[in-house]
C-alpha positions as CSV (number, residue, x, y, z in Angstrom):
1,X,0.1,0.0,0.0
2,X,3.1,2.3,1.2
3,X,4.7,1.5,-2.4
4,X,1.4,2.4,-4.5
5,X,0.8,5.9,-2.8
6,X,4.9,6.7,-3.5
7,X,4.4,5.6,-6.9
8,X,1.5,7.9,-7.4
9,X,3.0,10.7,-5.7
10,X,5.9,10.4,-8.2
11,X,4.0,10.7,-10.9
12,X,1.5,13.2,-9.4
13,X,4.3,16.2,-10.8
14,X,4.2,15.0,-14.3
15,X,0.8,14.7,-14.4
16,X,0.5,18.3,-13.4
17,X,3.0,19.0,-16.3
18,X,1.4,17.5,-18.6
19,X,-2.2,19.1,-17.5
20,X,-0.4,23.1,-18.0
21,X,1.1,21.6,-21.5
22,X,-2.0,20.9,-22.6
23,X,-3.9,24.2,-21.2
24,X,-0.7,25.9,-23.0
25,X,-1.4,24.9,-26.4
26,X,-5.0,25.1,-26.2
27,X,-4.7,29.1,-25.4
28,X,-5.5,30.7,-28.8
29,X,-2.0,32.7,-28.7
30,X,0.3,29.8,-28.1
31,X,2.1,29.0,-31.0
32,X,2.5,32.9,-32.1
33,X,4.5,33.2,-28.7
34,X,6.8,29.4,-29.2
35,X,7.1,31.1,-33.0
36,X,8.2,34.2,-31.0
37,X,10.5,32.6,-28.8
38,X,12.3,30.4,-31.8
39,X,12.9,33.4,-34.7
40,X,14.5,35.4,-31.4
41,X,16.6,32.6,-30.7
42,X,17.2,32.2,-34.2
43,X,18.6,35.6,-34.8
44,X,20.5,36.0,-31.4
45,X,22.6,33.5,-33.0
46,X,22.7,34.4,-36.3
47,X,23.3,38.3,-35.6
48,X,25.8,39.5,-33.5
49,X,24.1,42.6,-32.3
50,X,19.8,41.5,-32.2
51,X,20.0,41.2,-28.6
52,X,21.9,44.3,-27.7
53,X,19.9,47.0,-25.8
54,X,19.6,49.9,-28.8
55,X,18.1,47.2,-31.3
56,X,16.1,45.8,-28.6
57,X,14.7,49.5,-28.0
58,X,14.3,49.9,-31.8
59,X,12.0,46.7,-32.3
60,X,9.6,47.4,-29.0
61,X,9.0,50.7,-30.0
62,X,8.3,50.2,-33.9
63,X,6.4,46.9,-32.5
64,X,4.7,49.5,-30.2
65,X,3.4,51.8,-33.4
66,X,2.0,49.1,-35.8
67,X,0.6,46.9,-32.7
68,X,-1.0,50.4,-31.7
69,X,-3.0,50.3,-34.6
70,X,-3.5,46.3,-34.5
71,X,-5.4,46.6,-31.4
72,X,-8.1,48.6,-32.6
73,X,-8.4,46.5,-35.8
74,X,-8.8,43.9,-33.9
75,X,-11.7,45.2,-32.3
76,X,-12.8,45.5,-36.2
77,X,-12.8,42.2,-37.1
78,X,-14.3,40.8,-33.4
79,X,-17.5,42.4,-35.0
80,X,-16.9,40.9,-38.0
81,X,-16.0,44.0,-40.3
82,X,-12.6,45.4,-41.5
83,X,-11.0,48.5,-41.2
84,X,-8.5,49.3,-44.5
85,X,-8.3,53.2,-43.6
86,X,-6.7,52.9,-40.1
87,X,-3.2,53.6,-41.5
88,X,-4.2,56.7,-43.8
89,X,-6.3,58.2,-40.1
90,X,-3.0,57.8,-38.7
91,X,-1.3,59.6,-41.4
92,X,-4.2,62.7,-41.2
93,X,-4.2,62.8,-37.3
94,X,-0.6,62.9,-37.4
95,X,-0.6,65.9,-39.7
96,X,-3.7,67.1,-37.7
97,X,-1.9,67.1,-34.3
98,X,0.8,68.5,-35.8
99,X,-0.8,71.7,-37.2
100,X,-2.2,72.2,-33.3
101,X,1.3,72.1,-32.3
102,X,2.8,73.9,-34.6
103,X,0.3,76.6,-36.1
104,X,-2.4,77.1,-33.2
105,X,-0.2,76.7,-30.2
106,X,-1.7,74.0,-28.5
107,X,0.0,72.5,-25.3
108,X,2.6,69.3,-26.2
109,X,0.6,67.6,-23.4
110,X,-3.6,68.7,-24.5
111,X,-2.0,67.6,-28.7
112,X,-2.3,64.3,-28.1
113,X,-6.0,63.5,-26.1
114,X,-7.1,66.3,-29.1
115,X,-5.5,64.2,-32.1
116,X,-7.0,60.8,-30.1
117,X,-10.3,62.6,-30.4
118,X,-9.9,63.8,-33.7
119,X,-9.2,60.2,-34.8
120,X,-12.3,59.1,-32.8
121,X,-13.9,61.0,-35.5
122,X,-12.6,59.0,-37.8
123,X,-13.5,56.0,-37.2
124,X,-17.2,57.3,-36.4
125,X,-17.4,58.5,-40.2
126,X,-16.4,55.0,-40.7
127,X,-19.0,53.5,-38.2
128,X,-21.9,55.9,-39.4
129,X,-21.9,54.4,-43.1
130,X,-21.5,50.9,-42.1
131,X,-23.2,50.5,-38.5
132,X,-25.3,53.6,-39.7
133,X,-26.5,52.5,-43.2
134,X,-25.5,48.6,-43.4
135,X,-22.9,49.2,-46.0
136,X,-20.2,47.0,-47.1
137,X,-17.1,47.5,-45.0
138,X,-14.3,46.8,-47.3
139,X,-16.3,49.4,-49.3
140,X,-16.5,52.0,-46.6
141,X,-13.1,52.1,-45.9
142,X,-11.5,51.5,-49.2
143,X,-12.9,54.6,-49.5
144,X,-12.3,56.6,-46.5
145,X,-8.9,55.1,-46.6
146,X,-8.4,57.2,-50.1
147,X,-10.7,60.3,-48.5
148,X,-7.7,60.6,-45.3
149,X,-5.1,60.2,-47.6
150,X,-5.9,62.4,-49.7
151,X,-6.6,65.1,-47.4
152,X,-3.6,64.3,-45.9
153,X,-1.4,65.4,-49.3
154,X,-4.1,68.5,-49.9
155,X,-2.8,69.8,-46.2
156,X,1.1,69.2,-46.5
157,X,1.0,69.3,-50.1
158,X,4.0,66.5,-49.8
159,X,6.1,68.3,-47.2
160,X,6.7,67.3,-43.3
161,X,5.3,69.4,-40.5
162,X,8.5,70.0,-38.6
163,X,10.2,70.9,-36.0
164,X,7.5,69.6,-33.3
165,X,9.6,70.5,-30.6
166,X,11.8,69.3,-27.9
167,X,8.6,69.3,-25.1
168,X,6.5,67.0,-27.5
169,X,9.4,64.9,-28.4
170,X,8.9,63.6,-24.8
171,X,6.4,61.3,-26.0
172,X,8.1,59.7,-28.7
173,X,11.5,59.3,-27.5
174,X,11.2,59.2,-23.9
175,X,11.6,56.3,-21.5
176,X,10.4,56.0,-18.1
177,X,12.3,53.2,-16.0
178,X,14.4,52.6,-18.9
179,X,11.0,51.5,-20.9
180,X,10.1,53.7,-24.0
181,X,6.9,55.4,-23.3
182,X,5.4,54.0,-26.7
183,X,6.2,50.9,-25.4
184,X,4.1,51.9,-21.9
185,X,1.7,53.3,-24.0
186,X,1.2,49.8,-25.9
187,X,1.2,47.9,-23.0
188,X,-1.4,50.0,-21.4
189,X,-3.7,49.9,-24.4
190,X,-3.6,46.4,-24.5
191,X,-4.4,45.5,-20.8
192,X,-7.3,48.1,-21.0
193,X,-8.5,46.3,-23.7
194,X,-8.1,42.9,-22.5
195,X,-10.2,44.2,-19.6
196,X,-12.7,46.1,-21.6
197,X,-12.8,42.4,-23.7
198,X,-13.2,39.8,-20.6
199,X,-14.9,42.1,-17.9
200,X,-17.5,44.4,-19.5
201,X,-20.8,43.6,-20.9
202,X,-19.5,46.3,-23.6
203,X,-16.7,43.2,-24.6
204,X,-19.0,40.2,-24.1
205,X,-21.4,42.0,-26.8
206,X,-18.3,42.7,-29.1
207,X,-17.9,38.9,-29.1
208,X,-21.8,38.0,-29.5
209,X,-22.2,40.6,-32.6
210,X,-18.9,39.2,-34.4
211,X,-20.1,35.4,-33.1
212,X,-23.9,35.9,-34.6
213,X,-25.2,39.3,-35.7
214,X,-28.6,38.5,-35.9
215,X,-29.2,36.4,-32.5
216,X,-27.1,39.4,-30.7
217,X,-30.0,41.3,-32.2
218,X,-32.8,38.9,-31.4
219,X,-31.2,39.1,-27.1
220,X,-31.4,42.2,-27.2
221,X,-28.0,43.7,-28.0
222,X,-27.8,46.9,-29.3
223,X,-25.7,46.3,-32.1
224,X,-25.7,49.3,-34.4
225,X,-23.9,51.0,-31.3
226,X,-21.5,48.1,-30.6
227,X,-20.4,48.4,-34.5
228,X,-20.6,52.5,-34.4
229,X,-18.2,52.6,-31.2
230,X,-16.0,49.3,-32.5
231,X,-14.9,52.1,-35.5
232,X,-14.2,54.9,-33.5
233,X,-12.1,53.2,-31.3
234,X,-9.8,52.2,-34.1
235,X,-10.0,55.1,-35.7
236,X,-8.6,56.8,-32.3
237,X,-5.8,54.3,-31.5
238,X,-5.0,54.4,-35.1
239,X,-4.2,58.3,-34.2
240,X,-2.6,57.5,-31.2
241,X,-0.1,55.3,-33.0
242,X,0.4,58.4,-35.8
243,X,0.8,61.3,-33.3
244,X,3.5,59.3,-31.3
245,X,5.2,58.7,-34.3
246,X,5.1,61.9,-35.0
247,X,6.7,62.9,-31.7
248,X,8.8,60.5,-32.2
249,X,10.4,61.6,-35.6
250,X,9.9,65.6,-34.8
251,X,8.0,65.7,-37.9
252,X,4.4,65.1,-38.9
253,X,5.4,63.2,-42.3
254,X,3.2,62.4,-45.0
255,X,3.9,59.4,-45.1
256,X,3.1,58.1,-41.6
257,X,1.2,55.0,-41.5
258,X,1.6,53.9,-45.2
259,X,2.7,50.3,-44.2
260,X,0.7,49.9,-41.0
261,X,-2.2,48.2,-42.5
262,X,-0.6,44.9,-43.9
263,X,0.6,45.0,-40.4
264,X,-2.0,45.6,-37.9
265,X,-4.3,42.9,-40.2
266,X,-1.7,40.6,-40.2
267,X,-0.4,40.9,-36.2
268,X,-4.0,40.5,-35.2
269,X,-5.1,37.0,-37.2
270,X,-1.7,36.0,-36.3
271,X,-2.7,36.6,-32.8
272,X,-5.6,34.4,-33.2
273,X,-8.4,36.7,-34.3
274,X,-10.5,35.2,-37.1
275,X,-11.7,37.3,-40.4
276,X,-15.1,36.4,-39.8
277,X,-15.3,37.7,-36.2
278,X,-16.4,36.5,-33.0
279,X,-13.0,34.7,-31.9
280,X,-10.0,36.7,-30.7
281,X,-7.2,37.5,-28.6
282,X,-5.7,41.1,-27.8
283,X,-2.5,39.1,-26.2
284,X,-2.1,37.4,-29.6
285,X,-2.6,40.7,-31.5
286,X,0.3,42.2,-29.1
287,X,2.6,39.2,-29.8
288,X,1.5,38.9,-33.6
289,X,2.8,42.6,-33.8
290,X,5.9,41.8,-31.9
291,X,6.3,38.9,-34.3
292,X,6.5,40.9,-37.7
293,X,8.6,43.7,-35.9
294,X,11.1,41.2,-35.4
295,X,11.2,39.6,-38.5
296,X,11.3,42.7,-40.2
297,X,14.4,43.7,-38.0
298,X,16.0,40.7,-38.7
299,X,15.7,41.0,-42.6
300,X,17.7,44.4,-42.0
301,X,20.3,42.7,-39.5
302,X,21.0,40.2,-41.6
303,X,21.0,42.9,-45.2
304,X,18.3,40.8,-47.1
305,X,17.4,42.8,-49.8
306,X,14.1,45.8,-49.4
307,X,12.4,44.0,-52.2
308,X,12.5,40.4,-50.4
309,X,11.6,42.2,-47.3
310,X,8.0,42.9,-49.0
311,X,8.0,39.5,-50.1
312,X,8.6,37.9,-46.8
313,X,5.9,40.2,-45.2
314,X,3.3,39.2,-48.2
315,X,4.3,35.5,-47.5
316,X,3.3,36.0,-44.0
317,X,-0.1,37.8,-44.7
318,X,-0.8,34.8,-47.0
319,X,0.4,31.7,-44.0
320,X,-2.2,34.2,-41.4
321,X,-5.1,33.5,-43.6
322,X,-4.5,30.3,-44.2
323,X,-3.8,29.9,-40.2
324,X,-7.0,31.6,-39.8
325,X,-8.8,28.8,-43.1
326,X,-7.6,25.9,-41.7
327,X,-8.8,27.1,-37.6
328,X,-12.1,27.9,-38.4
329,X,-12.8,24.5,-40.5
330,X,-10.9,22.4,-37.8
């Protein structure tokens, strides 16, 4: 009898580890986390300076900019929509924020919340047409993408707005406890959205609308309001990314946000967010943004041609879509 107890006790830790491993693999973001760690290990062995403090800071900041846009895109994807205008919204918002600072003399600390409010309004424009008028989100946001990008060029005529000043530059270049401020903003934003989606009725409604819109209507969820607000939040996060990037560069660049759309959508899908809505993970999106940024950084450190970088990113997008397809079929 004593021998049986001893054997059972010996097997208990092994069973516990197996259970923890099984739960880990059931987690939506487990695959992206393993892929990120593996990629970082490979790059640390293949290059001399990947793990340097400077390079890690660069990677983290860039991941924060794309990641903020991806957070908003995740919310839109969760309700079964898509927002193609986020990159252009980030660019237009950065220009408007830069003008508030340089032309209208708005205090640097007020520029960021005002710019976020402007981005929120841009998102509400999409929400009005998609949620209010029930137009196709792909067509609507494709049109607003062109409008926002065109307005950016009309306002700037292709020239950057600079300088923005040292005081304002703190938001993009500064650090708190050795952590870059944009990274802190990204992490805090992610934490807030995790709480929103898991602990609030509005968050549960987002998943319900994306899972089955008709059923959500029948149970009394204000579907149009949920969709309207989600598009607004996507615009707000895009604006936040744009103005932080402008602070980092000490200039409102007309090209801000041009390459962020693909990265935002890919990060969300790689992180477990379904293109059909109703399924997704904020943590997964954040890890997806980090993976894409590490991949881009690695191609630079390995002296891969810029042309091939675009091929690689496009390939990752296709893989992300296929992963989403197999996940839904499974």
